[in-house]
C-alpha positions in Angstrom: 0.0 0.0 0.0 2.9 2.3 0.8 6.4 1.5 -0.4 9.6 3.4 0.0 12.6 2.4 -2.1 16.0 3.8 -1.4 14.4 7.0 -0.2 16.5 10.0 1.0 15.4 13.4 2.2 17.5 16.5 2.8 16.8 19.8 4.4 19.0 22.7 3.1 21.6 20.4 1.9 21.8 18.3 5.1 20.6 14.8 4.8 18.0 13.8 7.4 17.0 10.4 6.0 19.1 8.1 3.8 18.5 4.9 1.9 15.2 4.2 3.4 13.4 1.1 2.1 10.1 0.1 3.7 6.8 -1.6 2.8 3.6 -1.2 4.7 1.5 -4.2 3.7 -2.3 -4.2 3.8 -3.5 -4.9 7.4 -0.1 -4.5 9.0 0.6 -2.6 12.2 3.9 -0.7 12.6 5.5 1.4 15.2 8.1 4.0 14.2 10.5 5.0 16.9 13.6 7.2 17.2 15.0 10.1 19.1 13.5 13.6 18.7 14.7 15.1 15.5 15.5 11.8 13.9 13.0 12.3 11.1 9.9 10.4 12.2 7.5 13.2 11.2 9.4 13.7 7.9 9.1 10.0 7.1 5.3 10.1 7.8 5.0 13.1 5.4 6.9 11.2 2.7 4.4 8.3 3.2 1.4 10.3 2.2 2.9 12.6 -0.3 3.1 15.8 1.7 6.9 15.8 1.0 8.7 14.4 -2.1 11.9 12.5 -1.6 15.2 14.0 -2.7 16.2 10.6 -3.9 14.5 7.2 -4.4 10.9 6.4 -4.9 7.7 6.5 -2.9 4.7 4.5 -4.1 1.3 5.1 -2.7 -1.2 2.5 -3.7 1.2 1.4 -6.5 1.5 4.9 -7.9 4.9 6.7 -7.8 4.1 10.1 -6.1 6.6 11.9 -8.4 4.4 11.0 -11.4 1.2 12.2 -9.9 -0.5 15.6 -10.4 -1.6 17.6 -7.3 -5.2 16.4 -7.9 -4.1 12.8 -8.1 -2.3 13.1 -4.8 -5.3 14.7 -3.2 -7.5 11.8 -4.4 -5.1 9.2 -3.0 -4.8 11.0 0.3 -8.5 10.4 0.8 -7.5 6.8 1.4 -5.0 7.8 4.1 -6.1 9.1 7.5 -3.5 11.2 9.3 -3.4 12.1 13.0 -1.0 15.0 13.3 1.3 15.5 16.3 -0.2 19.0 16.8 -3.8 18.5 15.9 -5.4 21.7 14.6 -9.1 22.4 14.6 -11.4 25.3 13.6 -12.1 26.8 17.0 -15.4 28.4 16.1 -17.0 25.1 15.0 -18.3 22.4 17.4 -16.2 19.2 17.6 -18.8 17.2 15.6 -18.5 19.6 12.7 -14.7 19.6 12.9 -14.7 15.8 12.7 -17.1 15.9 9.7 -14.9 18.5 7.8 -13.3 15.9 5.5 -16.7 15.0 4.2 -17.4 18.6 3.2 -14.0 19.0 1.6 -14.5 15.9 -0.5 -17.9 17.2 -1.6 -19.9 14.7 0.4 -22.9 15.5 2.6 -22.5 14.7 6.3 -26.3 14.1 6.4 -25.7 11.0 4.3 -23.3 9.8 6.9 -25.4 10.9 9.9 -25.7 7.5 11.5 -22.0 6.6 10.8 -21.0 10.0 12.3 -23.0 9.3 15.4 -21.4 5.8 15.7 -18.0 7.3 15.2 -18.6 9.9 18.0 -19.7 7.1 20.3 -16.7 5.0 19.3 -14.2 7.7 20.4 -16.3 8.5 23.5 -17.2 12.1 22.4 -21.0 11.8 22.0 -21.6 14.1 25.0 -19.0 16.6 23.8 -20.4 16.9 20.3 -21.5 20.5 20.7 -18.3 21.6 22.5 -15.8 23.8 20.7 -12.2 22.7 20.5 -10.8 25.2 23.2 -13.2 23.5 25.7 -11.7 20.0 25.1 -9.1 18.3 27.2 -5.9 17.0 25.6 -7.3 13.5 25.5 -10.5 14.6 23.9 -8.6 16.6 21.3 -6.6 13.5 20.4 -9.7 11.3 20.1 -11.4 14.0 18.0 -8.3 14.0 15.7 -8.5 10.3 15.4 -12.2 10.4 14.5 -11.5 13.1 11.9 -8.7 11.0 10.4 -11.0 7.9 10.0 -14.3 9.6 9.0 -13.6 8.8 5.3 -12.9 5.1 6.2 -9.3 5.2 4.9 -7.3 2.2 4.1 -4.2 3.5 6.0 -3.9 5.4 9.3 -0.7 7.3 10.0 -0.6 8.6 13.6 2.3 11.0 14.5 2.9 10.9 18.3 -0.9 10.5 19.0 -0.3 10.0 22.7 2.3 12.7 23.2 0.0 15.1 25.2 -2.1 12.6 27.2 -1.7 10.5 30.4 -1.0 6.8 30.4 -4.7 5.7 30.7 -5.7 7.9 27.7 -2.6 6.6 25.8 -3.9 3.1 26.3 -7.4 4.0 25.2 -6.1 5.7 22.0 -4.0 2.7 21.1 -6.9 0.4 21.7 -8.8 2.4 19.1 -6.0 2.0 16.7 -5.7 -1.7 17.4 -9.5 -2.1 16.7 -9.0 -0.3 13.4 -6.2 -2.7 12.5 -8.4 -5.6 13.3 -10.9 -4.2 10.8 -8.2 -4.5 8.2 -6.7 -1.1 8.3 -2.9 -0.6 7.9 -1.6 1.4 10.9 1.7 3.2 11.4 2.2 5.0 14.7 5.2 7.2 15.4 6.1 7.3 19.1 9.0 7.6 21.5 7.1 5.7 24.3 8.7 2.2 24.5 6.4 1.3 27.4 3.4 2.0 25.3 4.8 -0.2 22.5 5.4 -3.1 24.9 1.9 -2.8 26.2 0.4 -2.7 22.7 2.4 -5.6 21.4 0.6 -7.8 23.9 -2.6 -7.3 21.9 -1.5 -7.0 18.3 1.3 -8.3 16.1 3.3 -5.2 15.5 6.6 -4.5 13.7 8.8 -2.0 15.4 10.9 0.2 13.2 13.6 2.6 14.5 15.3 5.5 12.8 18.9 5.6 13.7 21.8 7.3 11.8 19.3 8.4 9.1 18.2 4.9 8.3 15.5 2.5 9.3 16.3 -0.5 11.5 14.1 -3.3 12.7 14.0 -3.0 16.5 15.0 -6.0 18.6 12.6 -8.5 20.3 13.3 -6.9 23.7 10.9 -4.1 22.8 
């Protein structure tokens, strides 16, 4: 579904990632680890076409992103749900409308998805907060809203960049359980995190591959994780 072949990426002449080769197969679950500044967010952006590699090839659903028009990339991105590290919302809109925004952007009517939207709000535990505006939400509620918005279009792939970075342990566990449930529904999941304890806890419930960025390259983490 996503394939990186000998990919490199440079900022202002300095190479951040080098010779990255990676395949995210349908239905797989991956963790991406590495120290702060190692390139986890950059790698995520390469995976959904927000950045183009300075060398190598990125294929998204068998299409090389270099050969795609901006419209083509936008269409493919509808099949990818992204939970950003710093989730942004429109503060004047209630949370339920923020979650439904991808439907509007894609030209779909949220009225046609009314029941699905209600189910999604219940699934992330935000039914009673549907009318709240984003500044009224706690950190955990914002992260759950971000996850709901990322999956409202029923994407094939979910990319979550440090989705538990601003929440406590119990909420981290809850968010990961939601991602595990999505994976069991057949979704491909990639989670970037620095929290090895969370990875260990999650691996008790799902078969997950742990990838680590070190020295600008991807390594398969050891079984001790």
